[in-house]
N, C-alpha and C positions, 0 to 999 in steps of 0.2 A: 022349690028348688031353684027356680029362677031368682028368687030373692036371695037365696044363698049364693048363687053364682055372682049376682050383682054385688052382694055384700063382699064376697071374696075379691071380686074385681076391684071394688073400691078400696079394700084393704091393700090389695096388690098395688094399686095406683098410689095410694097413700105411702105405702112402704117404699115404693120406687121413688117417689118424690123425696121422702126423707133420706133415702140412700143417696139420691143425687145431691141433695143439699149437703149431706155429710161428706160425700165424695168431693164436692166443690170446696168445702171447708178444708178437708184434708189435703186436697190438691193445692189450694192456696197456701196452707201451712207448709206443705212440702216445698212448694216453689219458693216461699219466703225463706225457709230453712236452707234450701239449696242455694238461693241467692246469697244469704249470709255466709254460708260455707264457702262459696266461690269467692266472695269478697274477702273473707278472712284468709283464704288460701292465696289470693292475689296479693293481699297485704303482706302475708308471710313471705311469699316469693320476692316481692319488691324489697322488703327489709333484708332478706337473705342475700339478694343480689347487691344491695348497697353495702352490706357488711363484707361480702366477697370482694367488691371493688376496693373498699377501704383496706382490706387485708392485702390485696395485690399491690396497692399503692405503698403500704407499709413495707411489704417485702421488697418492692423496687427500691424504696428509699434506703432500706437496710442494706441491700446489695451495693448500692452506690456508696454508702458510708463505709461499708466493709472494704470495698475496692479502694477508696481513699485512704483508709487506715492501712491497708496492705502497702500502698504506695509510700505512705509516710514511714512505715516500718522499714521498707526497703531503703529509702533514702537515709533514714537514721542509721541503719546498719552500714550503709556505704560510707557515711560520714564518720562513723566510729572506726571503720577500717582505715579510712584516710588519716584520721587522727592518730591511730595506732602507728601507722607507717611513718607519719610525720614525727611522732615521738621517738620512734626507733632511729630515724635518720638524725634527729637532733642529738640523741644520746651518742650515736656513732661520731657525729661531728664534734661533740664535746670531748669524747675520748681521744679523737685524733688531735684536737687542739691541745689537750693536756699532754699527749705524747710529744707533740711538736714543741710545746712550751718547755717540757723537760729536756728535750734535745737541745733547744736553743740555750737553755740555762747551762747545760753541760758544756756546750760549745763556748759559751761566754766565759764560764769558769776556766775552761782550757785555754781560751785566748788570753784571759787575764794571767794565768799561770805562765804561759809562753812569754807574754809581754814582760812580766815581772822578772823572769829568768834572763830574758834578753837585756833588760835594763841592768840587771845585776851583772851580766857578762860584760856589757859595755862599761859599766862602772869599774869592774875589776880590771879590764884592759887599760882603762885610763889610769887607774891607780897603779897598775904594773908599769905603764909607760912613765908615769911620774916618778915611781920608785927607781926605775932603771936610769932615768935622767939624773936622779940624785946620786946613784951609785957610780955612774960613769964619771961624774965630776969628782967623786971621792976616790973611787977605785977603778982601775982599768983592768980588763982581762977576766973578770968573772962572767960566767956564762949561765945565767938562769933564764935563758931564752926559751919560750914556748911559742913556736910559730903559729899554731892554730888559734891562740888567744889574741894574737896581734891582728889578725885579719879582720 
């Protein structure tokens, strides 16, 4: 029985040694796998942080460009409004100038009419005076005198 105990003890020691060796292998494999997992996780986290930073930079640049675009749109609308107002003022000025030109044309025609009639009146008075002088020499005592024409 002692032999049996010794044999069993030897088997136990052998099995214990085998288990330790296997445990060491498994622990080494586990630590290696854990190290690889940690490295992969760290790499993933680093890449994700880099992508996140790139995304933040892109969003920041997008916001800046969007803000610039809004400012340009506002300026464009402002200039369009100024242009519209300028065109309205120009149209009003052209209309006023046309009205003034028509008034001046009417006044000019009226002045020409008055001048023509005045010249005609003066010519008729002079003709009347010349005619009366000719009548006075020939006939005395006829009265075709129109006082308002002689003045």
